[in-house]
C-alpha positions as CSV (number, residue, x, y, z in Angstrom):
1,X,79.6,98.1,87.5
2,X,76.0,98.0,86.3
3,X,73.5,100.6,87.5
4,X,69.8,99.7,87.8
5,X,67.9,102.9,88.4
6,X,69.3,104.3,91.6
7,X,70.6,100.9,92.8
8,X,74.0,99.7,91.9
9,X,74.8,96.0,91.7
10,X,77.6,96.5,94.3
11,X,74.9,97.7,96.8
12,X,73.1,94.4,96.9
13,X,74.0,92.3,99.9
14,X,72.7,88.8,99.4
15,X,74.2,85.8,101.2
16,X,75.9,83.5,98.7
17,X,75.7,80.5,101.1
18,X,74.8,79.8,104.7
19,X,78.3,80.7,106.1
20,X,77.9,84.2,104.6
21,X,74.5,84.6,106.3
22,X,76.0,83.4,109.6
23,X,78.8,85.9,109.2
24,X,76.4,88.7,108.5
25,X,74.3,87.8,111.6
26,X,77.5,87.8,113.7
27,X,78.4,91.3,112.4
28,X,74.8,92.5,113.2
29,X,75.2,91.2,116.7
30,X,78.5,92.9,117.2
31,X,77.0,96.2,115.9
32,X,74.1,95.9,118.3
33,X,76.5,95.2,121.2
34,X,78.4,98.4,120.3
35,X,75.2,100.4,120.3
36,X,74.3,99.0,123.8
37,X,77.9,99.7,125.0
38,X,77.6,103.3,123.9
39,X,74.5,103.8,126.1
40,X,75.2,101.4,129.0
41,X,78.7,99.9,129.1
42,X,77.9,97.8,132.2
43,X,74.9,96.2,130.5
44,X,76.9,95.5,127.4
45,X,79.6,93.7,129.5
46,X,76.9,91.7,131.2
47,X,75.5,90.7,127.8
48,X,79.0,89.7,126.6
49,X,79.7,87.7,129.8
50,X,76.4,85.9,129.4
51,X,77.1,85.1,125.8
52,X,80.5,83.7,126.7
53,X,78.9,81.4,129.4
54,X,76.2,80.3,126.9
55,X,78.7,79.5,124.2
56,X,80.9,77.6,126.6
57,X,78.0,75.5,127.8
58,X,76.9,74.9,124.2
59,X,80.4,73.8,123.3
60,X,80.7,71.4,126.3
61,X,83.2,73.7,128.1
62,X,85.5,74.0,125.1
63,X,84.7,77.6,124.0
64,X,87.9,79.1,125.3
65,X,90.0,76.8,123.2
66,X,88.8,78.7,120.1
67,X,90.1,82.0,121.5
68,X,93.5,83.6,122.0
69,X,95.0,86.8,123.4
70,X,92.6,89.2,125.2
71,X,89.5,87.3,124.1
72,X,90.8,84.2,125.9
73,X,91.8,86.2,129.0
74,X,88.3,87.7,129.1
75,X,86.6,84.3,128.7
76,X,88.8,82.8,131.4
77,X,87.8,85.7,133.8
78,X,84.1,85.2,133.1
79,X,84.2,81.4,133.3
80,X,86.2,81.5,136.6
81,X,83.2,83.4,138.1
82,X,81.3,80.1,138.3
83,X,79.3,80.6,135.0
84,X,77.0,83.1,136.5
85,X,77.9,86.6,135.4
86,X,76.2,89.3,137.3
87,X,75.8,93.0,136.7
88,X,76.2,93.8,140.4
89,X,79.4,91.8,141.1
């Protein structure tokens, strides 16, 4: 490991290609959702539900096919609500 002043080369997080950048953005989104969930679990659930609906629409209704287990069950629940998640339901 090479050290440059106080910065080590292992501390540098630069995307190698676009898929790395997309993965990092996804991880940042997950972190932000966790922060929201810690403060307001209902709001976090509403955001996740809205994201599921938006992804399903963007994928022409095929989003759930890319999921399994609990994630698929959650998507089925949200999508069965008529694609309109609501905080007050």
